[in-house]
Backbone and ligand atoms as CSV (ligand in chain L), in Angstrom:
chain,resi,resn,atom,element,x,y,z
A,1,MET,N,N,248.367,59.828,48.607
A,1,MET,CA,C,249.263,60.978,48.421
A,1,MET,C,C,248.876,62.113,49.380
A,2,VAL,N,N,247.579,62.375,49.430
A,2,VAL,CA,C,247.077,63.415,50.323
A,2,VAL,C,C,247.348,63.017,51.768
A,3,ARG,N,N,247.122,61.717,52.025
A,3,ARG,CA,C,247.338,61.183,53.380
A,3,ARG,C,C,248.772,61.367,53.836
A,4,SER,N,N,249.749,60.981,52.984
A,4,SER,CA,C,251.157,61.078,53.403
A,4,SER,C,C,251.561,62.551,53.536
A,5,GLY,N,N,250.956,63.366,52.698
A,5,GLY,CA,C,251.227,64.812,52.793
A,5,GLY,C,C,250.768,65.336,54.143
A,6,LEU,N,N,249.580,64.906,54.551
A,6,LEU,CA,C,249.029,65.338,55.850
A,6,LEU,C,C,249.888,64.826,57.007
A,7,ALA,N,N,250.314,63.550,56.859
A,7,ALA,CA,C,251.149,62.957,57.915
A,7,ALA,C,C,252.456,63.736,58.052
A,8,ALA,N,N,253.035,64.106,56.914
A,8,ALA,CA,C,254.290,64.859,56.936
A,8,ALA,C,C,254.082,66.219,57.596
A,9,LEU,N,N,252.956,66.832,57.255
A,9,LEU,CA,C,252.627,68.150,57.810
A,9,LEU,C,C,252.477,68.052,59.336
A,10,LEU,N,N,251.783,66.984,59.744
A,10,LEU,CA,C,251.569,66.754,61.173
A,10,LEU,C,C,252.911,66.536,61.878
A,11,ALA,N,N,253.785,65.739,61.249
A,11,ALA,CA,C,255.102,65.465,61.830
A,11,ALA,C,C,255.882,66.770,61.997
A,12,VAL,N,N,255.803,67.615,60.984
A,12,VAL,CA,C,256.518,68.903,61.042
A,12,VAL,C,C,255.968,69.750,62.191
A,13,ALA,N,N,254.616,69.738,62.316
A,13,ALA,CA,C,253.986,70.525,63.372
A,13,ALA,C,C,254.417,70.027,64.752
A,14,VAL,N,N,254.447,68.695,64.918
A,14,VAL,CA,C,254.840,68.105,66.201
A,14,VAL,C,C,256.295,68.459,66.512
A,15,LEU,N,N,257.152,68.326,65.504
A,15,LEU,CA,C,258.567,68.659,65.692
A,15,LEU,C,C,258.744,70.126,66.066
A,16,ALA,N,N,258.002,70.972,65.384
A,16,ALA,CA,C,258.117,72.404,65.645
A,16,ALA,C,C,257.686,72.709,67.074
A,17,PHE,N,N,256.597,72.069,67.496
A,17,PHE,CA,C,256.089,72.321,68.843
A,17,PHE,C,C,257.076,71.839,69.905
A,18,THR,N,N,257.558,70.582,69.749
A,18,THR,CA,C,258.465,70.052,70.775
A,18,THR,C,C,259.769,70.843,70.767
A,19,GLY,N,N,260.201,71.246,69.574
A,19,GLY,CA,C,261.413,72.066,69.483
A,19,GLY,C,C,261.232,73.366,70.218
A,20,TYR,N,N,260.110,74.002,70.014
A,20,TYR,CA,C,259.827,75.286,70.666
A,20,TYR,C,C,259.718,75.121,72.190
A,21,ALA,N,N,258.998,74.055,72.597
A,21,ALA,CA,C,258.819,73.816,74.031
A,21,ALA,C,C,260.168,73.554,74.687
A,22,GLY,N,N,261.001,72.759,74.024
A,22,GLY,CA,C,262.328,72.443,74.549
A,22,GLY,C,C,263.184,73.689,74.641
A,23,TRP,N,N,263.123,74.490,73.606
A,23,TRP,CA,C,263.919,75.722,73.579
A,23,TRP,C,C,263.476,76.667,74.694
A,24,THR,N,N,262.151,76.794,74.849
A,24,THR,CA,C,261.616,77.668,75.895
A,24,THR,C,C,262.056,77.172,77.270
A,25,TYR,N,N,262.023,75.859,77.447
A,25,TYR,CA,C,262.412,75.281,78.731
A,25,TYR,C,C,263.875,75.601,79.020
A,26,VAL,N,N,264.726,75.366,78.044
A,26,VAL,CA,C,266.160,75.580,78.249
A,26,VAL,C,C,266.461,77.056,78.507
A,27,THR,N,N,265.820,77.938,77.748
A,27,THR,CA,C,266.154,79.350,77.892
A,27,THR,C,C,265.545,79.973,79.140
A,28,THR,N,N,264.440,79.437,79.640
A,28,THR,CA,C,263.843,80.037,80.828
A,28,THR,C,C,264.254,79.322,82.114
A,29,ARG,N,N,264.705,78.065,81.996
A,29,ARG,CA,C,265.030,77.289,83.178
A,29,ARG,C,C,266.057,78.010,84.050
A,30,ASP,N,N,267.125,78.500,83.407
A,30,ASP,CA,C,268.203,79.127,84.166
A,30,ASP,C,C,267.860,80.539,84.617
A,31,GLN,N,N,266.760,81.074,84.142
A,31,GLN,CA,C,266.357,82.417,84.522
A,31,GLN,C,C,265.633,82.410,85.867
A,32,ARG,N,N,265.046,81.295,86.228
A,32,ARG,CA,C,264.162,81.271,87.387
A,32,ARG,C,C,264.897,81.035,88.696
A,33,PHE,N,N,266.085,80.415,88.613
A,33,PHE,CA,C,266.830,80.133,89.838
A,33,PHE,C,C,268.241,80.677,89.725
A,34,CYS,N,N,268.720,81.170,90.833
A,34,CYS,CA,C,270.054,81.755,90.885
A,34,CYS,C,C,271.120,80.702,90.553
A,35,SER,N,N,272.101,81.085,89.751
A,35,SER,CA,C,273.170,80.149,89.359
A,35,SER,C,C,273.985,79.690,90.554
A,36,ALA,N,N,274.030,80.496,91.593
A,36,ALA,CA,C,274.896,80.171,92.719
A,36,ALA,C,C,274.140,79.533,93.874
A,37,CYS,N,N,273.058,80.167,94.336
A,37,CYS,CA,C,272.409,79.668,95.556
A,37,CYS,C,C,271.113,78.924,95.266
A,38,ARG,N,N,270.682,78.931,93.996
A,38,ARG,CA,C,269.474,78.193,93.585
A,38,ARG,C,C,268.191,78.733,94.189
A,39,ARG,N,N,268.257,79.924,94.775
A,39,ARG,CA,C,267.008,80.551,95.230
A,39,ARG,C,C,266.278,81.060,93.993
A,40,PRO,N,N,264.979,81.231,94.094
A,40,PRO,CA,C,264.264,81.830,92.961
A,40,PRO,C,C,264.800,83.244,92.715
A,41,VAL,N,N,264.908,83.594,91.448
A,41,VAL,CA,C,265.399,84.919,91.099
A,41,VAL,C,C,264.232,85.896,91.144
A,42,HIS,N,N,264.387,86.985,91.877
A,42,HIS,CA,C,263.329,87.983,91.994
A,42,HIS,C,C,263.549,89.102,90.997
A,43,ALA,N,N,262.460,89.541,90.387
A,43,ALA,CA,C,262.543,90.564,89.343
A,43,ALA,C,C,263.174,91.853,89.854
A,44,ALA,N,N,263.045,92.137,91.147
A,44,ALA,CA,C,263.539,93.404,91.693
A,44,ALA,C,C,265.042,93.415,91.955
A,45,SER,N,N,265.694,92.257,91.862
A,45,SER,CA,C,267.124,92.253,92.185
A,45,SER,C,C,267.946,91.361,91.255
A,46,VAL,N,N,267.343,90.913,90.145
A,46,VAL,CA,C,268.067,90.005,89.247
A,46,VAL,C,C,269.355,90.655,88.738
A,47,THR,N,N,270.413,89.867,88.769
A,47,THR,CA,C,271.747,90.347,88.396
A,47,THR,C,C,272.323,89.401,87.347
A,48,HIS,N,N,272.706,89.952,86.209
A,48,HIS,CA,C,273.302,89.132,85.156
A,48,HIS,C,C,274.813,89.293,85.199
A,49,ALA,N,N,275.492,88.176,85.020
A,49,ALA,CA,C,276.952,88.218,85.055
A,49,ALA,C,C,277.512,87.225,84.044
A,50,ARG,N,N,278.804,87.372,83.763
A,50,ARG,CA,C,279.502,86.391,82.943
A,50,ARG,C,C,280.465,85.693,83.884
A,51,VAL,N,N,280.303,84.374,83.981
A,51,VAL,CA,C,281.155,83.586,84.867
A,51,VAL,C,C,282.027,82.698,83.997
A,52,ASP,N,N,283.314,82.964,83.984
A,52,ASP,CA,C,284.253,82.249,83.114
A,52,ASP,C,C,283.741,82.190,81.674
A,53,GLY,N,N,283.222,83.313,81.200
A,53,GLY,CA,C,282.789,83.405,79.806
A,53,GLY,C,C,281.361,82.961,79.553
A,54,ARG,N,N,280.700,82.365,80.546
A,54,ARG,CA,C,279.312,81.917,80.349
A,54,ARG,C,C,278.357,82.837,81.097
A,55,GLU,N,N,277.230,83.145,80.459
A,55,GLU,CA,C,276.275,84.046,81.106
A,55,GLU,C,C,275.551,83.323,82.232
A,56,ALA,N,N,275.387,84.016,83.338
A,56,ALA,CA,C,274.735,83.424,84.501
A,56,ALA,C,C,273.810,84.455,85.129
A,57,VAL,N,N,272.772,83.947,85.804
A,57,VAL,CA,C,271.797,84.822,86.453
A,57,VAL,C,C,271.907,84.611,87.958
A,58,PHE,N,N,271.960,85.717,88.685
A,58,PHE,CA,C,272.042,85.651,90.149
A,58,PHE,C,C,270.824,86.315,90.768
A,59,CYS,N,N,270.497,85.881,91.990
A,59,CYS,CA,C,269.305,86.384,92.666
A,59,CYS,C,C,269.460,87.834,93.106
A,60,CYS,N,N,270.682,88.266,93.385
A,60,CYS,CA,C,270.912,89.641,93.825
A,60,CYS,C,C,272.395,89.972,93.657
A,61,PRO,N,N,272.769,91.262,93.695
A,61,PRO,CA,C,274.182,91.622,93.519
A,61,PRO,C,C,275.082,90.990,94.587
A,62,ALA,N,N,274.564,90.866,95.815
A,62,ALA,CA,C,275.379,90.308,96.900
A,62,ALA,C,C,275.776,88.870,96.584
A,63,CYS,N,N,274.858,88.119,96.021
A,63,CYS,CA,C,275.122,86.712,95.701
A,63,CYS,C,C,276.151,86.616,94.574
A,64,ALA,N,N,276.040,87.495,93.575
A,64,ALA,CA,C,277.000,87.494,92.466
A,64,ALA,C,C,278.395,87.847,92.969
A,65,LEU,N,N,278.468,88.833,93.880
A,65,LEU,CA,C,279.776,89.226,94.405
A,65,LEU,C,C,280.334,88.168,95.356
A,66,SER,N,N,279.457,87.448,96.061
A,66,SER,CA,C,279.910,86.326,96.894
A,66,SER,C,C,280.554,85.258,96.017
A,67,GLU,N,N,279.930,85.027,94.858
A,67,GLU,CA,C,280.458,84.029,93.926
A,67,GLU,C,C,281.853,84.448,93.463
A,68,ARG,N,N,282.008,85.731,93.198
A,68,ARG,CA,C,283.298,86.229,92.731
A,68,ARG,C,C,284.370,86.063,93.821
A,69,ARG,N,N,283.943,86.297,95.050
A,69,ARG,CA,C,284.889,86.217,96.159
A,69,ARG,C,C,285.238,84.766,96.498
A,70,GLN,N,N,284.223,83.891,96.406
A,70,GLN,CA,C,284.425,82.531,96.912
A,70,GLN,C,C,284.913,81.534,95.878
A,71,SER,N,N,284.678,81.815,94.599
A,71,SER,CA,C,285.087,80.828,93.603
A,71,SER,C,C,286.323,81.339,92.880
A,72,SER,N,N,286.972,80.437,92.191
A,72,SER,CA,C,288.169,80.832,91.441
A,72,SER,C,C,287.778,81.309,90.048
A,73,GLN,N,N,286.445,81.308,89.781
A,73,GLN,CA,C,285.996,81.705,88.457
A,73,GLN,C,C,286.003,83.216,88.313
A,74,ARG,N,N,286.122,83.653,87.069
A,74,ARG,CA,C,286.100,85.083,86.799
A,74,ARG,C,C,284.637,85.511,86.675
A,75,VAL,N,N,284.176,86.370,87.564
A,75,VAL,CA,C,282.789,86.822,87.569
A,75,VAL,C,C,282.739,88.300,87.198
A,76,GLU,N,N,282.113,88.568,86.066
A,76,GLU,CA,C,281.996,89.954,85.606
A,76,GLU,C,C,280.511,90.322,85.603
A,77,ILE,N,N,280.138,91.339,86.365
A,77,ILE,CA,C,278.735,91.735,86.445
A,77,ILE,C,C,278.367,92.498,85.167
A,78,LEU,N,N,277.329,92.031,84.501
A,78,LEU,CA,C,276.909,92.658,83.239
A,78,LEU,C,C,275.779,93.651,83.440
A,79,SER,N,N,274.803,93.280,84.276
A,79,SER,CA,C,273.699,94.206,84.527
A,79,SER,C,C,273.098,93.967,85.900
A,80,LEU,N,N,272.504,95.036,86.423
A,80,LEU,CA,C,271.822,94.990,87.719
A,80,LEU,C,C,270.374,95.407,87.480
A,81,THR,N,N,269.551,95.287,88.509
A,81,THR,CA,C,268.155,95.703,88.387
A,81,THR,C,C,267.834,96.691,89.495
A,82,GLU,N,N,267.172,97.785,89.121
A,82,GLU,CA,C,266.800,98.763,90.140
A,82,GLU,C,C,265.701,98.169,91.013
A,83,PHE,N,N,265.927,98.204,92.320
A,83,PHE,CA,C,265.021,97.544,93.249
A,83,PHE,C,C,263.616,98.132,93.194
A,84,THR,N,N,263.514,99.437,93.083
A,84,THR,CA,C,262.194,100.068,93.158
A,84,THR,C,C,261.440,100.086,91.830
A,85,SER,N,N,262.152,100.098,90.696
A,85,SER,CA,C,261.454,100.204,89.405
A,85,SER,C,C,261.537,98.935,88.568
A,86,GLY,N,N,262.502,98.056,88.847
A,86,GLY,CA,C,262.689,96.869,88.029
A,86,GLY,C,C,263.436,97.154,86.737
A,87,ALA,N,N,263.952,98.384,86.589
A,87,ALA,CA,C,264.673,98.750,85.374
A,87,ALA,C,C,266.051,98.092,85.362
A,88,THR,N,N,266.518,97.741,84.161
A,88,THR,CA,C,267.852,97.159,84.019
A,88,THR,C,C,268.891,98.275,84.080
A,89,LEU,N,N,269.935,98.070,84.860
A,89,LEU,CA,C,270.956,99.094,85.064
A,89,LEU,C,C,272.318,98.587,84.612
A,90,SER,N,N,273.096,99.483,84.074
A,90,SER,CA,C,274.485,99.165,83.789
A,90,SER,C,C,275.259,99.304,85.095
A,91,PRO,N,N,276.102,98.328,85.436
A,91,PRO,CA,C,276.826,98.412,86.710
A,91,PRO,C,C,277.679,99.670,86.801
A,92,ARG,N,N,278.119,100.172,85.655
A,92,ARG,CA,C,278.977,101.353,85.627
A,92,ARG,C,C,278.283,102.570,86.252
A,93,ASP,N,N,276.975,102.701,86.028
A,93,ASP,CA,C,276.254,103.890,86.505
A,93,ASP,C,C,275.460,103.638,87.786
A,94,ALA,N,N,275.405,102.387,88.242
A,94,ALA,CA,C,274.491,102.057,89.335
A,94,ALA,C,C,275.051,102.429,90.708
A,95,PHE,N,N,274.127,102.654,91.630
A,95,PHE,CA,C,274.471,102.875,93.032
A,95,PHE,C,C,273.844,101.758,93.852
A,96,LEU,N,N,274.493,101.438,94.965
A,96,LEU,CA,C,274.006,100.358,95.812
A,96,LEU,C,C,273.593,100.891,97.168
A,97,VAL,N,N,272.598,100.232,97.752
A,97,VAL,CA,C,272.311,100.441,99.167
A,97,VAL,C,C,272.641,99.122,99.856
A,98,ARG,N,N,273.614,99.204,100.778
A,98,ARG,CA,C,274.081,98.001,101.460
A,98,ARG,C,C,273.548,97.981,102.883
A,99,GLY,N,N,272.960,96.852,103.249
A,99,GLY,CA,C,272.557,96.654,104.634
A,99,GLY,C,C,271.266,97.334,105.033
A,100,SER,N,N,270.358,97.575,104.086
A,100,SER,CA,C,269.054,98.149,104.445
A,100,SER,C,C,268.174,97.047,105.048
A,101,ASP,N,N,266.968,97.450,105.444
A,101,ASP,CA,C,266.064,96.441,106.014
A,101,ASP,C,C,265.271,95.717,104.918
A,102,ALA,N,N,265.521,96.060,103.649
A,102,ALA,CA,C,264.785,95.422,102.540
A,102,ALA,C,C,265.685,94.393,101.861
A,103,HIS,N,N,265.102,93.290,101.504
A,103,HIS,CA,C,265.874,92.235,100.841
A,103,HIS,C,C,264.914,91.355,100.051
A,104,THR,N,N,265.476,90.630,99.105
A,104,THR,CA,C,264.623,89.782,98.269
A,104,THR,C,C,264.929,88.307,98.472
A,105,CYS,N,N,265.988,88.006,99.200
A,105,CYS,CA,C,266.469,86.618,99.224
A,105,CYS,C,C,266.145,85.878,100.512
A,106,GLY,N,N,265.130,86.308,101.226
A,106,GLY,CA,C,264.709,85.546,102.399
A,106,GLY,C,C,265.675,85.664,103.563
A,107,HIS,N,N,266.260,86.858,103.747
A,107,HIS,CA,C,267.147,87.056,104.888
A,107,HIS,C,C,266.331,86.933,106.165
A,108,GLY,N,N,267.002,86.561,107.227
A,108,GLY,CA,C,266.292,86.428,108.487
A,108,GLY,C,C,265.411,85.190,108.499
A,109,GLU,N,N,265.637,84.331,107.524
A,109,GLU,CA,C,264.888,83.087,107.486
A,109,GLU,C,C,265.259,82.262,108.711
A,110,TYR,N,N,264.314,81.578,109.214
A,110,TYR,CA,C,264.597,80.743,110.367
A,110,TYR,C,C,264.563,79.291,109.948
A,111,ALA,N,N,265.543,78.560,110.401
A,111,ALA,CA,C,265.561,77.125,110.154
A,111,ALA,C,C,265.030,76.447,111.410
A,112,ARG,N,N,264.484,75.268,111.239
A,112,ARG,CA,C,263.990,74.535,112.407
A,112,ARG,C,C,265.153,73.805,113.049
A,113,GLY,N,N,265.504,74.196,114.229
A,113,GLY,CA,C,266.651,73.588,114.894
A,113,GLY,C,C,266.244,72.424,115.774
A,114,GLU,N,N,267.144,72.071,116.657
A,114,GLU,CA,C,266.908,70.991,117.599
A,114,GLU,C,C,265.672,71.310,118.441
A,115,TYR,N,N,264.931,70.345,118.812
A,115,TYR,CA,C,263.698,70.491,119.588
A,115,TYR,C,C,262.676,71.360,118.876
A,116,ASP,N,N,262.837,71.463,117.533
A,116,ASP,CA,C,261.875,72.185,116.716
A,116,ASP,C,C,261.749,73.659,117.092
A,117,ARG,N,N,262.815,74.208,117.653
A,117,ARG,CA,C,262.803,75.646,117.940
A,117,ARG,C,C,263.427,76.393,116.763
A,118,PRO,N,N,262.899,77.544,116.394
A,118,PRO,CA,C,263.500,78.262,115.281
A,118,PRO,C,C,264.898,78.778,115.621
A,119,VAL,N,N,265.814,78.605,114.709
A,119,VAL,CA,C,267.195,79.046,114.889
A,119,VAL,C,C,267.510,79.976,113.721
A,120,GLN,N,N,268.014,81.157,114.020
A,120,GLN,CA,C,268.310,82.080,112.925
A,120,GLN,C,C,269.526,81.583,112.144
A,121,VAL,N,N,269.406,81.625,110.821
A,121,VAL,CA,C,270.518,81.219,109.969
A,121,VAL,C,C,271.597,82.299,110.089
A,122,SER,N,N,272.796,81.895,110.493
A,122,SER,CA,C,273.808,82.907,110.804
A,122,SER,C,C,274.582,83.349,109.575
A,123,PHE,N,N,274.816,82.470,108.631
A,123,PHE,CA,C,275.518,82.903,107.425
A,123,PHE,C,C,274.560,82.890,106.259
A,124,ASP,N,N,274.615,83.950,105.482
A,124,ASP,CA,C,273.816,83.970,104.264
A,124,ASP,C,C,274.637,84.697,103.214
A,125,ARG,N,N,274.847,84.022,102.080
A,125,ARG,CA,C,275.685,84.627,101.048
A,125,ARG,C,C,275.063,85.889,100.456
A,126,CYS,N,N,273.753,86.064,100.630
A,126,CYS,CA,C,273.083,87.249,100.094
A,126,CYS,C,C,272.960,88.342,101.159
A,127,SER,N,N,273.617,88.162,102.282
A,127,SER,CA,C,273.503,89.101,103.378
A,127,SER,C,C,274.855,89.747,103.666
A,128,PRO,N,N,274.961,91.025,104.016
A,128,PRO,CA,C,273.847,91.971,104.112
A,128,PRO,C,C,273.254,92.302,102.742
A,129,SER,N,N,272.012,92.713,102.803
A,129,SER,CA,C,271.274,93.026,101.597
A,129,SER,C,C,272.009,94.070,100.746
A,130,LEU,N,N,272.023,93.845,99.449
A,130,LEU,CA,C,272.684,94.764,98.520
A,130,LEU,C,C,271.693,95.015,97.383
A,131,LEU,N,N,271.189,96.243,97.302
A,131,LEU,CA,C,270.183,96.553,96.285
A,131,LEU,C,C,270.691,97.670,95.386
A,132,ALA,N,N,270.294,97.608,94.111
A,132,ALA,CA,C,270.820,98.554,93.124
A,132,ALA,C,C,269.813,99.654,92.799
A,133,PHE,N,N,270.355,100.837,92.482
A,133,PHE,CA,C,269.534,101.993,92.110
A,133,PHE,C,C,270.190,102.736,90.957
A,134,ALA,N,N,269.337,103.468,90.221
A,134,ALA,CA,C,269.812,104.143,89.010
A,134,ALA,C,C,270.662,105.367,89.305
A,135,SER,N,N,270.478,105.995,90.469
A,135,SER,CA,C,271.254,107.203,90.761
A,135,SER,C,C,271.539,107.293,92.257
A,136,ARG,N,N,272.491,108.142,92.595
A,136,ARG,CA,C,272.819,108.338,94.006
A,136,ARG,C,C,271.605,108.901,94.757
A,137,ALA,N,N,270.869,109.805,94.088
A,137,ALA,CA,C,269.708,110.427,94.737
A,137,ALA,C,C,268.638,109.379,95.056
A,138,ARG,N,N,268.400,108.474,94.119
A,138,ARG,CA,C,267.372,107.444,94.359
A,138,ARG,C,C,267.817,106.480,95.455
A,139,ALA,N,N,269.106,106.148,95.449
A,139,ALA,CA,C,269.643,105.262,96.486
A,139,ALA,C,C,269.550,105.939,97.854
A,140,ALA,N,N,269.868,107.242,97.883
A,140,ALA,CA,C,269.843,107.989,99.148
A,140,ALA,C,C,268.418,108.077,99.688
A,141,GLN,N,N,267.480,108.301,98.786
A,141,GLN,CA,C,266.083,108.382,99.210
A,141,GLN,C,C,265.632,107.048,99.822
A,142,PHE,N,N,266.034,105.958,99.179
A,142,PHE,CA,C,265.667,104.636,99.685
A,142,PHE,C,C,266.316,104.388,101.053
A,143,SER,N,N,267.576,104.781,101.194
A,143,SER,CA,C,268.272,104.499,102.457
A,143,SER,C,C,267.741,105.377,103.595
A,144,ARG,N,N,267.162,106.525,103.263
A,144,ARG,CA,C,266.542,107.334,104.321
A,144,ARG,C,C,265.354,106.591,104.931
A,145,GLU,N,N,264.661,105.824,104.094
A,145,GLU,CA,C,263.482,105.094,104.582
A,145,GLU,C,C,263.813,103.704,105.128
A,146,HIS,N,N,264.873,103.096,104.593
A,146,HIS,CA,C,265.133,101.697,104.945
A,146,HIS,C,C,266.513,101.456,105.545
A,147,GLY,N,N,267.256,102.521,105.776
A,147,GLY,CA,C,268.598,102.347,106.334
A,147,GLY,C,C,269.590,101.872,105.289
A,148,GLY,N,N,270.809,101.626,105.729
A,148,GLY,CA,C,271.843,101.137,104.816
A,148,GLY,C,C,272.738,102.256,104.334
A,149,GLN,N,N,273.775,101.833,103.644
A,149,GLN,CA,C,274.844,102.733,103.215
A,149,GLN,C,C,274.805,102.837,101.692
A,150,VAL,N,N,274.942,104.067,101.171
A,150,VAL,CA,C,274.898,104.287,99.718
A,150,VAL,C,C,276.321,104.273,99.151
A,151,LEU,N,N,276.524,103.470,98.113
A,151,LEU,CA,C,277.850,103.350,97.507
A,151,LEU,C,C,277.734,103.242,95.997
A,152,PRO,N,N,278.655,103.882,95.254
A,152,PRO,CA,C,278.657,103.640,93.804
A,152,PRO,C,C,279.049,102.185,93.564
A,153,PHE,N,N,278.399,101.520,92.622
A,153,PHE,CA,C,278.660,100.088,92.419
A,153,PHE,C,C,280.132,99.818,92.121
A,154,GLY,N,N,280.702,100.620,91.219
A,154,GLY,CA,C,282.088,100.384,90.805
A,154,GLY,C,C,283.051,100.414,91.981
A,155,GLU,N,N,282.843,101.390,92.849
A,155,GLU,CA,C,283.711,101.548,94.017
A,155,GLU,C,C,283.540,100.362,94.967
A,156,PHE,N,N,282.294,99.965,95.156
A,156,PHE,CA,C,282.024,98.855,96.061
A,156,PHE,C,C,282.612,97.554,95.514
A,157,ALA,N,N,282.370,97.280,94.230
A,157,ALA,CA,C,282.837,96.030,93.622
A,157,ALA,C,C,284.357,95.963,93.645
A,158,ALA,N,N,285.012,97.110,93.484
A,158,ALA,CA,C,286.470,97.127,93.436
A,158,ALA,C,C,287.091,96.778,94.784
A,159,ARG,N,N,286.417,97.187,95.865
A,159,ARG,CA,C,287.047,96.900,97.163
A,159,ARG,C,C,286.346,95.781,97.942
A,160,TYR,N,N,285.385,95.142,97.280
A,160,TYR,CA,C,284.726,94.021,97.943
A,160,TYR,C,C,285.745,92.893,98.077
A,161,PRO,N,N,285.938,92.330,99.269
A,161,PRO,CA,C,287.007,91.344,99.463
A,161,PRO,C,C,286.825,90.086,98.607
L,1,ZN,ZN,ZN,271.810,83.683,94.770
């Protein structure tokens, strides 16, 4: 009786562990790679969106907006991340710096071309760099140091082709 009780307890423990491990895997798996380009998602530019009703994680705002432009799916940006602080931002209040010299998605990456010479990748869905900030002042300060154009997110998203 004691033995079967112990076996049952052990079975419950094993089930609980595998259940937890499986759940953790499923919930974190999609967090680590961008839903669109499969690049690793960086904490400084992670962008959450709803794509045709399903939540998706993108590596940066530029990639999420590329998805909206290129796919027939409905892409609604839910949250952005401030590049300098890592704080979560509501797209409604966020400002963007477009085309600065800072990026998180490996822009300017070189591919090995013919004869093993480096060839610059000419198209990148995350390019030009698009980084989010909590206020116009913070975005402006960043663009003074790193270049780029400051835009309110809402205005930019509305006229992004
Ligand atoms: Zn991406």
